[in-house]
C-alpha positions as CSV (number, residue, x, y, z in Angstrom):
1,X,0.0,0.0,0.0
2,X,1.4,3.4,0.8
3,X,3.2,5.0,3.7
4,X,0.9,5.0,6.7
5,X,3.2,6.3,9.5
6,X,0.7,9.1,10.0
7,X,-2.0,6.6,11.1
8,X,0.1,5.5,14.1
9,X,-0.1,9.1,15.4
10,X,-3.9,9.0,15.6
11,X,-5.0,8.6,19.3
12,X,-6.9,5.4,19.6
13,X,-9.9,7.0,21.3
14,X,-10.2,9.6,18.4
15,X,-9.9,6.9,15.7
16,X,-12.4,4.6,17.2
17,X,-14.8,7.5,17.9
18,X,-14.6,8.6,14.2
19,X,-15.1,5.0,13.0
20,X,-18.2,4.6,15.2
21,X,-19.5,8.0,14.0
22,X,-19.0,7.0,10.4
23,X,-20.7,3.6,11.1
24,X,-23.9,5.6,11.9
25,X,-23.5,8.8,9.8
26,X,-21.1,8.1,7.0
27,X,-21.3,6.7,3.5
28,X,-19.3,5.4,0.7
29,X,-20.6,6.1,-2.8
30,X,-19.6,6.0,-6.5
31,X,-21.4,8.2,-8.9
32,X,-21.5,7.5,-12.6
33,X,-21.7,10.7,-14.6
34,X,-22.2,11.4,-18.3
35,X,-21.0,14.5,-19.9
36,X,-20.1,15.6,-23.4
37,X,-17.1,17.7,-22.1
38,X,-15.3,14.6,-20.6
39,X,-12.6,13.1,-22.7
40,X,-14.5,9.8,-22.2
41,X,-18.2,9.7,-22.3
42,X,-18.5,8.4,-18.7
43,X,-16.8,9.4,-15.5
44,X,-16.8,7.6,-12.1
45,X,-16.7,9.7,-9.0
46,X,-16.1,7.9,-5.7
47,X,-16.7,9.7,-2.4
48,X,-16.6,9.2,1.3
49,X,-18.9,11.6,3.2
50,X,-20.3,12.3,6.6
51,X,-23.2,14.7,7.1
52,X,-24.1,16.5,10.3
53,X,-25.8,19.6,11.5
54,X,-23.0,20.2,14.0
55,X,-19.7,20.8,12.2
56,X,-17.3,20.0,15.0
57,X,-17.0,16.2,14.2
58,X,-16.5,17.0,10.6
59,X,-13.7,19.4,11.4
60,X,-12.1,16.6,13.4
61,X,-12.4,14.2,10.3
62,X,-10.6,16.8,8.2
63,X,-7.9,17.3,10.9
64,X,-7.2,13.6,11.4
65,X,-7.4,12.5,7.7
66,X,-5.6,15.6,6.5
67,X,-7.7,15.7,3.3
68,X,-11.2,16.4,2.1
69,X,-13.5,19.4,2.1
70,X,-16.1,20.8,4.5
71,X,-19.3,22.2,2.8
72,X,-22.7,23.3,3.8
73,X,-25.9,22.3,2.0
74,X,-28.8,24.7,1.4
75,X,-30.8,23.0,4.1
76,X,-28.1,24.0,6.7
77,X,-26.6,20.4,7.0
78,X,-22.8,20.4,7.0
79,X,-20.8,17.6,5.3
80,X,-17.3,16.4,5.1
81,X,-16.3,14.8,1.8
82,X,-13.3,13.1,0.2
83,X,-13.7,12.6,-3.6
84,X,-10.2,12.3,-4.9
85,X,-9.6,8.6,-5.4
86,X,-5.9,8.9,-4.6
87,X,-6.7,10.5,-1.2
88,X,-9.4,7.9,-0.6
89,X,-6.6,5.2,-1.2
90,X,-3.9,7.0,0.8
91,X,-6.0,8.3,3.7
92,X,-9.6,7.0,4.0
93,X,-9.0,3.3,3.2
94,X,-6.0,2.9,5.6
95,X,-7.9,4.7,8.4
96,X,-10.9,2.3,8.1
97,X,-8.7,-0.7,7.8
98,X,-7.2,0.2,11.1
99,X,-10.4,1.4,12.8
100,X,-12.9,-1.1,11.6
101,X,-16.7,-0.8,11.6
102,X,-18.9,-2.8,14.0
103,X,-21.8,-3.1,11.8
104,X,-21.8,-5.8,9.1
105,X,-23.5,-3.6,6.6
106,X,-21.0,-0.7,6.8
107,X,-18.1,-3.1,6.7
108,X,-19.5,-4.8,3.6
109,X,-20.0,-1.4,1.9
110,X,-16.4,-0.4,2.9
111,X,-14.9,-3.6,1.4
112,X,-16.8,-3.1,-2.0
113,X,-15.7,0.6,-2.0
114,X,-12.1,-0.5,-1.3
115,X,-12.2,-2.9,-4.3
116,X,-13.5,0.0,-6.5
117,X,-10.7,2.3,-5.3
118,X,-8.1,-0.4,-6.0
119,X,-9.4,-0.7,-9.5
120,X,-9.3,3.1,-10.0
121,X,-5.7,3.4,-8.6
122,X,-4.7,0.7,-11.2
123,X,-6.3,2.8,-14.0
124,X,-9.3,0.5,-14.7
125,X,-11.7,3.4,-14.6
126,X,-10.1,4.7,-17.8
127,X,-11.1,1.7,-19.9
128,X,-14.7,0.6,-20.9
129,X,-14.2,-2.9,-19.4
130,X,-12.9,-1.4,-16.1
131,X,-15.8,1.0,-15.9
132,X,-18.2,-1.9,-16.4
133,X,-16.4,-3.9,-13.6
134,X,-16.6,-0.9,-11.2
135,X,-20.3,-0.4,-12.0
136,X,-21.0,-4.0,-11.3
137,X,-19.4,-3.7,-7.9
138,X,-21.3,-0.4,-7.3
139,X,-24.6,-2.3,-7.8
140,X,-23.9,-4.0,-4.5
141,X,-23.0,-0.8,-2.6
142,X,-25.6,0.7,-0.3
143,X,-28.4,-1.7,-1.2
144,X,-31.7,-0.7,0.3
145,X,-34.1,2.2,0.8
146,X,-33.1,5.6,-0.2
147,X,-30.5,4.6,-2.8
148,X,-30.8,6.6,-6.0
149,X,-29.0,5.8,-9.2
150,X,-29.3,8.1,-12.2
151,X,-27.4,5.7,-14.5
152,X,-27.3,1.9,-14.1
153,X,-25.1,-0.8,-15.5
154,X,-27.6,-1.3,-18.3
155,X,-27.5,2.4,-19.2
156,X,-23.7,2.2,-19.5
157,X,-23.7,-1.1,-21.5
158,X,-26.3,0.2,-23.9
159,X,-24.3,3.4,-24.5
160,X,-21.3,1.4,-25.6
161,X,-23.1,-0.3,-28.6
């Protein structure tokens, strides 16, 4: 993987607190976007985010992971987000490998997300077959109520013919 000396400096109580907080309030997502301006027709955008009215825990995430952005939605909710796949690989993945989730569902979503990030780090997201493989993995991410997908695997496959 990469140099993770920084992770040893995270106090255990803070690491486990943020992992527990993410277990309840965080999510791992991969958006599929279509745009005429992209070099390729399709673009994958992975993200890790945590939303909260109170910004203090989100500031702590940014301080500990040393990456990401803090934003405020129109409805007043604050969120912390990491969208750069290299930062997801170098910071977010190692953090949650050390400070694991208690819930089986969040752990499952994390492992799927990790596979997607590994594929992106290897450059698979730049090739049609790699995009297809990532979208297949994405189909099993965040299964259940509330999940919205503008573009599906079928949409992508049909656009290639």
